[in-house]
C-alpha positions as CSV (number, residue, x, y, z in Angstrom):
1,M,-29.0,-72.3,138.1
2,T,-26.5,-74.8,139.5
3,W,-25.1,-75.3,142.9
4,R,-22.0,-77.2,144.1
5,D,-21.7,-79.4,147.1
6,A,-25.4,-79.4,147.9
7,T,-28.3,-81.8,147.7
8,A,-31.5,-81.2,145.8
9,S,-33.6,-81.9,148.9
10,A,-31.7,-79.4,151.0
11,L,-31.9,-76.7,148.4
12,A,-35.6,-77.1,147.8
13,A,-36.3,-77.1,151.6
14,A,-34.2,-73.9,152.1
15,Q,-36.0,-72.2,149.2
16,Y,-39.4,-73.2,150.4
17,E,-38.7,-71.9,153.9
18,S,-37.5,-68.5,152.5
19,E,-40.3,-67.8,149.9
20,R,-43.4,-65.9,150.5
21,P,-46.1,-66.6,149.4
22,R,-45.5,-70.3,149.5
23,G,-46.8,-72.8,147.0
24,D,-46.7,-76.6,147.3
25,A,-44.1,-78.0,149.7
26,P,-41.1,-79.8,148.1
27,K,-41.9,-83.3,147.0
28,E,-40.0,-86.1,145.3
29,L,-41.2,-86.7,141.8
30,T,-40.0,-89.4,139.3
31,L,-39.8,-88.2,135.7
32,A,-39.6,-90.8,132.9
33,D,-39.5,-90.8,129.1
34,G,-38.7,-94.1,127.4
35,A,-35.5,-95.5,128.9
36,R,-34.7,-92.2,130.7
37,A,-35.8,-91.8,134.3
38,R,-34.8,-89.4,137.0
39,T,-36.0,-88.5,140.5
40,V,-36.2,-84.7,141.1
41,I,-37.5,-82.5,143.9
42,A,-40.5,-80.4,142.7
43,M,-42.0,-77.4,144.4
44,S,-44.2,-74.5,143.3
45,G,-44.4,-70.9,144.2
46,Y,-46.0,-67.7,142.9
47,A,-44.6,-64.8,140.9
48,S,-46.2,-61.4,140.7
49,W,-47.0,-59.3,137.6
50,S,-48.4,-55.9,136.9
51,N,-49.0,-53.8,133.8
52,A,-51.3,-51.0,132.7
53,N,-54.3,-53.4,132.7
54,G,-53.9,-54.7,136.3
55,A,-51.8,-57.0,138.5
56,G,-51.8,-60.5,139.8
57,T,-49.9,-63.6,140.5
58,Y,-49.2,-66.8,138.6
59,E,-47.7,-70.2,139.5
60,C,-44.2,-71.3,138.9
61,R,-42.8,-74.8,139.3
62,E,-39.2,-75.4,140.1
63,L,-37.5,-78.8,139.7
64,Y,-34.2,-79.5,141.6
65,V,-32.1,-82.0,139.8
66,Q,-29.3,-83.9,141.5
67,L,-26.8,-84.2,138.6
68,D,-24.2,-86.0,140.6
69,A,-23.0,-86.1,144.2
70,R,-21.6,-82.6,143.9
71,F,-24.0,-80.7,141.5
72,V,-27.6,-79.7,141.7
73,A,-29.5,-77.8,138.9
74,A,-32.8,-76.0,139.0
75,V,-35.2,-75.9,136.1
76,I,-37.9,-73.3,136.5
77,A,-41.2,-72.9,134.6
78,C,-43.5,-70.0,135.0
79,G,-46.7,-69.5,133.1
80,P,-47.9,-66.2,131.8
81,P,-50.9,-64.5,133.5
82,L,-53.6,-65.8,131.2
83,K,-57.1,-65.5,132.6
84,G,-58.8,-68.8,133.0
85,N,-55.8,-71.0,132.3
86,T,-53.7,-72.9,134.8
87,T,-50.1,-71.9,135.0
88,P,-47.6,-73.2,134.1
89,A,-49.4,-74.7,131.1
90,P,-49.2,-78.4,130.6
91,D,-47.1,-78.1,127.5
92,L,-44.6,-75.9,129.4
93,L,-44.4,-78.5,132.2
94,R,-43.7,-81.2,129.6
95,V,-40.8,-79.1,128.2
96,Q,-39.5,-78.5,131.7
97,E,-39.5,-82.2,132.5
98,Q,-37.7,-83.0,129.2
99,V,-35.0,-80.5,130.1
100,A,-34.7,-82.0,133.6
101,L,-34.4,-85.5,132.1
102,R,-31.7,-84.5,129.7
103,L,-29.5,-82.5,132.0
104,G,-26.1,-83.9,132.8
105,V,-22.7,-82.9,134.1
106,A,-20.3,-81.8,131.3
107,G,-18.3,-84.7,130.0
108,G,-20.7,-87.4,131.3
109,A,-24.2,-88.7,131.4
110,P,-26.6,-88.1,134.3
């Protein structure tokens, strides 16, 4: 998802205030990989699932990325409802962070 004329902090705060049930409050997080580094706003929430075997919730993490002064993107990772495992799984979070680090506005670098 992308938004125009917004800030990552404002979007995360608005999303946090509107979601039920709430997860972690929005917080600033610095992602780094080699020479790449970027500050994002991270928050978590919960998604519901149900099937013939039961129902439950699992955690999702959303990263709001300020691409430039006019654009914000959200990168969302949700883990499957696997009993006994944390969600999203650590490998899924690593992929989410790599995507957030590599995002850029078309025609230019972040």
